[in-house]
C-alpha positions as CSV (number, residue, x, y, z in Angstrom):
1,M,-4.8,-15.9,6.2
2,K,-3.6,-18.0,3.3
3,F,0.2,-18.7,2.7
4,T,1.6,-20.5,-0.2
5,L,5.1,-21.8,-0.2
6,I,7.4,-20.8,-3.3
7,D,9.8,-23.2,-4.8
8,L,12.6,-21.7,-5.7
9,Q,13.9,-24.1,-8.2
10,T,10.4,-24.1,-10.4
11,W,9.4,-20.5,-9.4
12,P,10.2,-18.3,-12.8
13,R,11.8,-15.3,-10.3
14,G,13.4,-17.9,-8.7
15,Q,17.4,-16.7,-9.8
16,M,16.6,-13.2,-9.9
17,F,15.5,-13.4,-6.2
18,Y,18.4,-15.1,-4.8
19,Y,20.5,-12.6,-6.8
20,F,18.8,-9.2,-5.5
21,S,18.6,-11.0,-2.0
22,K,21.4,-12.9,-1.3
23,M,24.1,-11.8,-3.5
24,A,23.3,-8.0,-4.2
25,P,20.6,-6.9,-2.0
26,T,19.1,-3.8,-3.4
27,G,15.7,-1.8,-3.5
28,Y,14.0,1.1,-5.7
29,S,11.9,3.7,-5.6
30,M,9.9,5.7,-8.5
31,T,7.9,8.3,-7.7
32,V,4.2,9.1,-10.7
33,N,1.6,11.2,-10.7
34,V,-1.4,9.8,-10.7
35,D,-4.7,11.3,-11.8
36,V,-7.4,11.5,-9.7
37,T,-10.0,13.6,-11.0
38,E,-13.1,11.1,-11.4
39,M,-12.3,9.3,-8.4
40,R,-12.2,12.4,-6.4
41,K,-15.9,13.8,-8.0
42,T,-17.4,10.0,-7.6
43,L,-16.0,10.3,-4.2
44,R,-17.9,13.8,-3.2
45,E,-20.8,13.0,-5.3
46,H,-21.3,10.0,-2.7
47,G,-20.0,11.9,0.4
48,L,-17.4,9.4,1.1
49,K,-13.9,10.1,2.4
50,F,-10.7,9.7,-0.1
51,F,-8.1,8.2,2.3
52,P,-9.6,5.0,3.1
53,A,-10.8,4.4,-0.5
54,Y,-6.8,5.4,-1.6
55,L,-5.6,2.5,1.1
56,W,-8.5,0.1,-0.7
57,L,-7.8,0.7,-4.2
58,V,-4.1,0.8,-3.9
59,T,-4.1,-2.5,-1.7
60,K,-6.8,-4.1,-4.4
61,N,-4.8,-3.7,-7.2
62,L,-1.3,-5.1,-5.1
63,N,-2.9,-8.0,-4.5
64,R,-3.7,-8.5,-8.1
65,Q,0.2,-9.9,-8.5
66,T,2.1,-12.2,-6.8
67,E,5.4,-10.9,-6.9
68,F,4.2,-7.8,-4.1
69,K,2.7,-10.2,-1.7
70,V,6.0,-12.2,-1.0
71,A,7.3,-12.7,2.4
72,E,9.1,-15.2,4.5
73,K,7.1,-16.8,7.3
74,D,9.2,-18.8,9.7
75,G,12.1,-19.0,7.7
76,V,10.0,-20.0,4.5
77,L,9.6,-18.4,1.4
78,G,6.1,-17.9,0.3
79,Y,3.4,-15.3,-0.7
80,Y,0.2,-14.4,1.2
81,E,-3.3,-14.5,-0.5
82,T,-3.8,-10.7,-0.1
83,L,-1.6,-7.7,1.8
84,T,-3.7,-5.8,4.4
85,P,-3.1,-1.9,4.6
86,L,-0.7,-0.6,7.5
87,Y,-1.5,3.3,7.7
88,A,-0.7,6.2,9.7
89,S,-3.2,7.8,11.8
90,F,-2.5,11.3,12.4
91,H,-2.8,13.0,15.6
92,E,-4.2,16.8,15.7
93,D,-3.2,17.7,19.3
94,D,0.6,17.1,19.2
95,H,1.0,16.4,15.6
96,T,2.0,12.5,16.3
97,F,1.1,9.7,14.3
98,S,0.1,5.9,15.1
99,L,-0.4,3.1,12.9
100,M,-3.5,1.8,12.5
101,W,-4.5,-1.1,9.9
102,T,-7.8,-2.2,8.3
103,E,-8.8,-5.9,7.5
104,Y,-8.7,-5.9,3.1
105,T,-11.7,-7.1,1.5
106,D,-12.6,-7.1,-2.1
107,D,-16.0,-5.4,-0.9
108,F,-15.5,-1.6,-0.8
109,Q,-18.1,-0.7,1.3
110,Q,-17.5,-3.2,4.0
111,F,-14.1,-2.2,4.0
112,Y,-14.8,1.7,4.2
113,L,-17.1,0.7,6.9
114,A,-14.4,-0.9,8.9
115,Y,-12.1,1.6,8.4
116,L,-14.6,4.5,9.7
117,K,-14.8,1.8,12.5
118,N,-11.4,1.6,13.5
119,Q,-11.2,5.7,13.4
120,E,-14.2,5.9,16.2
121,T,-12.6,3.2,18.2
122,F,-8.6,3.7,18.0
123,R,-8.0,7.5,16.9
124,G,-7.5,8.7,20.3
125,V,-5.0,6.0,20.9
126,H,-1.3,7.6,21.1
127,G,1.9,5.5,20.5
128,V,3.2,3.7,17.5
129,L,0.1,1.3,17.8
130,A,-3.4,2.6,17.7
131,Q,-4.7,-0.6,18.1
132,P,-2.1,-2.0,21.4
133,Q,-3.8,-5.1,22.2
134,T,-3.4,-6.5,18.5
135,P,-0.3,-6.7,16.7
136,P,-0.4,-6.1,13.0
137,P,-1.2,-9.1,10.7
138,A,1.6,-10.7,9.0
139,N,0.4,-9.7,5.8
140,A,0.2,-6.2,6.6
141,Y,2.0,-3.9,4.4
142,T,2.8,0.3,5.1
143,V,0.7,2.6,2.7
144,S,0.3,6.0,3.8
145,C,0.0,9.9,2.8
146,I,1.6,12.8,3.4
147,P,-1.4,15.6,2.4
148,W,0.9,18.4,3.3
149,I,3.3,18.1,0.4
150,S,3.6,17.9,-3.8
151,F,6.5,15.9,-3.5
152,T,8.5,15.1,-6.9
153,H,10.3,12.2,-5.2
154,F,9.9,10.2,-1.8
155,A,11.5,7.1,-0.7
156,V,11.3,4.8,2.4
157,H,14.5,3.0,3.3
158,S,14.9,0.6,6.1
159,Y,18.4,0.0,8.0
160,E,17.2,-3.1,9.6
161,N,18.6,-5.9,7.8
162,K,15.6,-8.6,7.9
163,P,13.8,-10.1,5.0
164,Y,11.2,-7.7,4.2
165,Y,9.5,-8.0,0.8
166,F,6.5,-6.1,0.5
167,P,6.3,-2.4,-1.1
168,S,5.5,0.6,0.8
169,V,3.3,3.1,-0.9
170,E,3.1,7.0,0.2
171,A,1.1,9.6,-1.4
172,G,1.5,13.4,-1.6
173,K,-0.8,16.4,-1.6
174,F,-3.2,16.8,-4.3
175,Y,-2.7,19.4,-7.0
176,G,-4.0,21.0,-10.1
177,E,-2.9,20.6,-13.7
178,G,-5.3,22.5,-16.2
179,D,-8.3,21.0,-15.7
180,R,-7.2,17.8,-13.9
181,I,-6.6,16.9,-10.4
182,L,-3.1,15.1,-9.8
183,L,-1.7,13.0,-6.6
184,P,2.1,12.3,-6.3
185,L,2.6,8.7,-5.6
186,S,5.9,7.1,-4.9
187,I,6.0,3.3,-4.3
188,T,9.3,1.5,-3.0
189,C,10.3,-2.4,-3.7
190,H,12.3,-4.8,-3.1
191,H,14.1,-5.9,-6.4
192,A,14.2,-9.5,-5.1
193,A,10.5,-9.8,-5.4
194,T,9.5,-7.2,-8.4
195,D,10.9,-5.8,-11.5
196,G,9.9,-2.4,-13.1
197,Y,7.1,-4.5,-15.2
198,H,5.4,-5.2,-12.0
199,V,5.5,-1.8,-11.2
200,K,4.1,-0.3,-14.9
201,S,1.4,-3.2,-14.4
202,F,0.4,-1.9,-11.2
203,L,0.4,1.5,-11.9
204,E,-1.8,1.0,-14.9
205,S,-4.4,-1.0,-13.5
206,L,-4.6,1.6,-10.4
207,Q,-5.2,4.4,-13.0
208,Q,-7.7,2.1,-14.5
209,D,-9.8,1.7,-11.6
210,M,-9.1,5.5,-10.5
211,N,-10.8,6.6,-13.4
212,T,-13.9,4.0,-13.2
213,F,-14.3,4.1,-9.3
214,A,-18.1,4.1,-9.3
215,Q,-18.2,0.6,-10.4
216,F,-16.9,-0.1,-6.9
217,L,-20.0,1.5,-5.3
């Protein structure tokens, strides 16, 4: 996977990155409600599952902005060309989950089929990693769903002191409001890599794609 180096001296966020990563390490979370009415309708008409479509669409829109793809590799700062979703696969038998990933591609149908294949092959594998023979790729970020709870806020906090700058995204349970279907969506970011403007741009493009999801089929 392509990794491009960042020069802190010329990067517009260079000083901000140094401040929020070295002087005042800071993260933030926010939760919003996104309208999934049209997206769910389109998926149902085509007999498609919502969760893999959600994984793909969130990843697609995060990949639009370099700031969400910032990482350290071998102690050097840079950014990956794309992110890949690392998500939870729930086990009904013992109510645990295992982490699974599906390599991102710009082609939704290709990604969807790869997701289904992963589920078929690894859904019965318990433990932290559902694909134990292969570690998650370095460009994998956390994105998942708590389908039982319509939360008003959700935040993920890491207690390990390491340079991790990818966002984490979590969805909640659908709920109705009038004739619309809404989805709680939380995003947690490292302030060194992103500001509120980047989250605003992500949410705007995500909502637009949700409203017009039929274009990807």
